[in-house]
C-alpha positions, 0 to 999 in steps of 0.5 A: 420055063420060068421058075422061082426056087424060093417063094420068100423072094416074091415078098421082096419083089412085091415090096419093091414094086409098091415102094419103088425103093430098096430102102423102103422095102427093106424097112417093111421086110425087116431086112437090110437093103443089101439083102433085098438087092440080093433077093432081086438079083436071084429073081432076075436070074430065075425069071430072066427079066430085069424086073426094075429099072432105076430112074430118078432114085426110084425103082420102076418096074418093067412091063413084065414085073407089072404084069405078074405083081397082082397075081403074085400078091393074090397068091401070097395072100391065099397062102397066108390065109391057108396057113392061118386058117389052121391056127385058130383061137376060141373067138367066141370065148375071147373076152379081152379088149381089142383096140385097133387104130385105123388110118382116117380114110379106111376108117371113113370107108370101112370102119363101121363094117370092121367093127361089126365083123369083129364084134360078130367074131368076138362076141365077148370082147369089147371092140375099140376103133381109134383113128390113127394119129401122132400118138398111135405109133408109140402106143402100138410099140407100148402095147396100149393099142393092139393093132394098126391099119394104115399105109406103108408110108409110116415107118416103124421100129424093128419090134413092130411087124407088118402084114400086107393087106391090100393095094389101092389105085390112086386117082385125081377127082375132077368135074365130069367135063374134065375127066378125059384131060391130062393131069397137066391140063387139070393142074393148069385149069383147076384148084386142088384140095389137100387132106391134112390127116395123119398117114395121108400127109406123107403120101400127098406130099410125095405125090406133089413132089413127083408132080413137080419133078414132072413140071406139073404144079398142083395149085392147093387152095383148100386144106381140110383135116376131115375126109367127109368135109373135104369131099363136100367141099370138093363137090361144091367147088369142083376141086381136084383131089388126089385120093384112093380110087375106091373112095372117089367111086364110093362118093360118085366123083369123076376122076382120072387115074394118077398117071405118074409113079407111085400110082398105088398105095399099100395098106397093111396090118401092124402089130407088136412082136409080142402080140398073140399070133392066133389073135393076129391071124383072126383079125387079119383075115376079118379086116383083109376080107372087109378091105377087099369088098365093095364099100357100097354094098354096106351102104345099100344094106343100111338103106334097106334097114 
């Protein structure tokens, strides 16, 4: 019977699974690359599986690792919720401003619901949601903003802590007639949209490089720095668009799943080491719950009112 002796090792497995890189996982965990490598060695022995195979400078998960990762993620989130639920603050009487910088895509999809849920939980606090931009990283370090919500692609110094919230699948939008074609076929026959917003830029550049390594050249002809505008153009011009699958589904866009490596993107909560731990727990629970919900349900409620 396979048994893990230390649950902390599973955090290393999840970070490597999502980053497909020991060094990137180490940054998120606040460990050295050597320490993460040792964690994986212990897990390989305990689980009797290689877990990851090195290929083209990436750590690709084995079939077994891919099968257990979603279950492990849910388990660790449940444990985190159980622990944090025992540590609470008086949210009703909390009256300090709460400032949260959120990546553009999450803001577009969930920003209104996050604001409503936070104001309901903290009725005497002012809630300020800002779009994550080039100044946000420094502002988070200096305590000008309280929290950041964005993808794991962004690097932070040691004084910034990170808690995983959710992992989304990636998709490539296309016309209805093309939804059964391969990425290679789509790339040869279609033009692509590039979304130039902070946080997503790095992800899209990485995915383009991965496509190039697989001899797939994405023909980017349209560049926009606003998601809502990008979606409108994609629909009118029948462009292909690499985006979170949840966004494609929300906007009723046809798509294929991103078929190459790095086919998922993890988003987390970032905060200063000096941040109030109890406030962090409350905010984490609220936002994580929103991000795991169906965004169309909020839209339906708006249509009824």
